[in-house]
TIMI-56530 format. One record per residue (C-alpha): x negated, z, y negated. Coordinates in Angstrom, 1 decimal. Example, Ala and Ser with C-alpha at 12.3 -4.5 7.8 and 13.67 -1.06 7.14 Angstrom:
+--------+--------+--------+
:     c1 :     c3 :     c2 :
+--------+--------+--------+
:  -12.3 :    7.8 :    4.5 :
:  -13.7 :    7.1 :    1.1 :
+--------+--------+--------+
//
This chain:
+--------+--------+--------+
:     c1 :     c3 :     c2 :
+--------+--------+--------+
: -102.3 :   88.5 :  -78.6 :
: -104.3 :   86.4 :  -81.1 :
: -107.4 :   88.4 :  -81.4 :
: -108.6 :   86.7 :  -84.6 :
: -105.2 :   87.6 :  -86.4 :
: -105.5 :   91.2 :  -85.1 :
: -108.9 :   91.6 :  -86.4 :
: -107.7 :   90.1 :  -89.9 :
: -104.8 :   92.6 :  -89.7 :
: -107.1 :   95.5 :  -89.0 :
: -109.4 :   94.6 :  -92.0 :
: -106.3 :   94.0 :  -94.4 :
: -105.3 :   97.6 :  -93.4 :
: -108.7 :   98.8 :  -94.2 :
: -108.6 :   97.2 :  -97.7 :
: -105.2 :   99.0 :  -98.4 :
: -106.7 :  102.2 :  -97.4 :
: -109.8 :  101.6 :  -99.7 :
: -107.5 :  102.1 : -102.7 :
: -106.9 :  105.8 : -101.6 :
: -110.4 :  106.6 :  -99.9 :
: -113.5 :  107.9 : -101.0 :
: -115.3 :  106.6 :  -97.8 :
: -114.5 :  104.0 :  -95.1 :
: -116.5 :  103.0 :  -92.2 :
: -115.4 :  100.1 :  -89.9 :
: -117.1 :   98.7 :  -86.8 :
: -115.8 :   95.9 :  -84.6 :
: -116.9 :   93.6 :  -81.7 :
: -114.9 :   90.3 :  -81.3 :
: -115.7 :   88.1 :  -78.3 :
: -113.3 :   85.2 :  -77.9 :
: -114.9 :   83.8 :  -74.9 :
: -114.2 :   87.0 :  -73.0 :
: -110.8 :   87.8 :  -74.9 :
: -112.0 :   91.0 :  -76.1 :
: -111.6 :   93.0 :  -79.5 :
: -112.9 :   96.5 :  -80.1 :
: -112.6 :   98.1 :  -83.4 :
: -113.1 :  101.8 :  -84.6 :
: -113.5 :  103.4 :  -87.9 :
: -113.1 :  106.3 :  -90.1 :
: -111.3 :  106.7 :  -93.4 :
: -111.9 :  109.7 :  -95.6 :
: -108.9 :  109.9 :  -98.1 :
: -109.4 :  111.2 : -101.8 :
: -107.6 :  114.5 : -100.8 :
: -110.3 :  114.9 :  -98.1 :
: -108.0 :  114.1 :  -95.2 :
: -109.4 :  111.9 :  -92.5 :
: -108.1 :  109.1 :  -90.2 :
: -110.0 :  108.1 :  -87.2 :
: -108.9 :  104.9 :  -85.4 :
: -109.7 :  102.9 :  -82.4 :
: -108.3 :   99.6 :  -81.0 :
: -109.2 :   98.0 :  -77.8 :
: -107.9 :   94.8 :  -76.6 :
: -109.0 :   93.3 :  -73.4 :
: -107.2 :   90.5 :  -71.4 :
: -105.3 :   93.1 :  -69.3 :
: -104.7 :   95.8 :  -71.7 :
: -104.3 :   97.0 :  -75.4 :
: -105.0 :  100.7 :  -76.3 :
: -104.9 :  102.3 :  -79.7 :
: -105.4 :  105.7 :  -81.4 :
: -104.8 :  106.7 :  -84.9 :
: -105.7 :  110.2 :  -85.4 :
: -104.9 :  111.8 :  -88.7 :
: -106.6 :  115.2 :  -89.8 :
: -106.8 :  117.5 :  -92.9 :
: -109.9 :  118.2 :  -94.5 :
: -110.7 :  120.9 :  -91.9 :
: -110.3 :  118.5 :  -88.9 :
: -107.0 :  120.0 :  -87.9 :
: -104.5 :  117.5 :  -86.6 :
: -101.8 :  116.2 :  -88.7 :
: -100.6 :  113.5 :  -86.5 :
: -101.9 :  111.2 :  -83.7 :
: -100.4 :  107.9 :  -82.6 :
: -101.7 :  106.5 :  -79.2 :
: -100.6 :  104.8 :  -76.0 :
: -102.6 :  106.5 :  -73.6 :
: -100.5 :  106.8 :  -70.5 :
: -100.4 :  110.6 :  -70.1 :
:  -96.8 :  111.4 :  -71.2 :
:  -94.6 :  109.7 :  -68.8 :
:  -91.6 :  112.0 :  -69.9 :
:  -91.4 :  110.3 :  -73.2 :
:  -89.0 :  107.6 :  -73.3 :
:  -91.3 :  105.3 :  -75.3 :
:  -94.0 :  105.7 :  -72.8 :
:  -96.9 :  105.1 :  -73.0 :
:  -96.5 :  104.9 :  -76.9 :
:  -96.0 :  108.3 :  -78.4 :
:  -96.8 :  110.4 :  -81.4 :
:  -98.7 :  113.8 :  -81.4 :
:  -98.1 :  116.6 :  -83.9 :
: -100.1 :  120.0 :  -83.7 :
:  -97.2 :  121.6 :  -81.8 :
:  -95.4 :  118.8 :  -80.0 :
:  -95.4 :  115.2 :  -78.5 :
:  -92.3 :  112.8 :  -79.5 :
:  -91.4 :  109.2 :  -78.7 :
:  -92.6 :  106.6 :  -81.1 :
:  -92.6 :  102.7 :  -81.1 :
:  -95.9 :  101.1 :  -81.1 :
:  -97.6 :  101.2 :  -84.5 :
: -100.4 :   99.3 :  -85.9 :
: -103.3 :  100.5 :  -88.1 :
: -101.6 :   99.3 :  -91.3 :
:  -98.4 :  101.2 :  -90.6 :
: -100.5 :  104.5 :  -89.9 :
: -102.2 :  104.0 :  -93.1 :
:  -99.2 :  103.4 :  -95.1 :
:  -97.6 :  106.6 :  -93.5 :
: -100.7 :  108.5 :  -94.6 :
: -100.7 :  107.1 :  -98.2 :
:  -96.9 :  108.2 :  -98.6 :
:  -98.0 :  111.6 :  -97.6 :
: -100.7 :  111.8 :  -99.9 :
:  -98.8 :  110.5 : -102.8 :
:  -96.0 :  113.0 : -102.1 :
:  -98.4 :  115.9 : -102.4 :
+--------+--------+--------+
//
């Protein structure tokens, strides 16, 4: 995985989110010599909903979590690839809802943000 391109994709996704947000914070650490990228952030959308995200890329693994919550902090959905649902056919990738976990292809931050924007626009 090209870490510089991955970071660029994350930053572009955040720029897209800015158009629909009131607050956006991102922090990242890129070390090409070690082959690592850690990025996390928080987006508060204009309707009060919140996205918290984390990506962790090392030479031996890639982890992500995109958690979308309403203004009260209650889960709307979360995509992640933590290997804790082996019964899901898309293991380790999956999507959480408040009352269930379903299979999901791997998604990236931009896809999660675009899904959130669709939800907000449809409200």
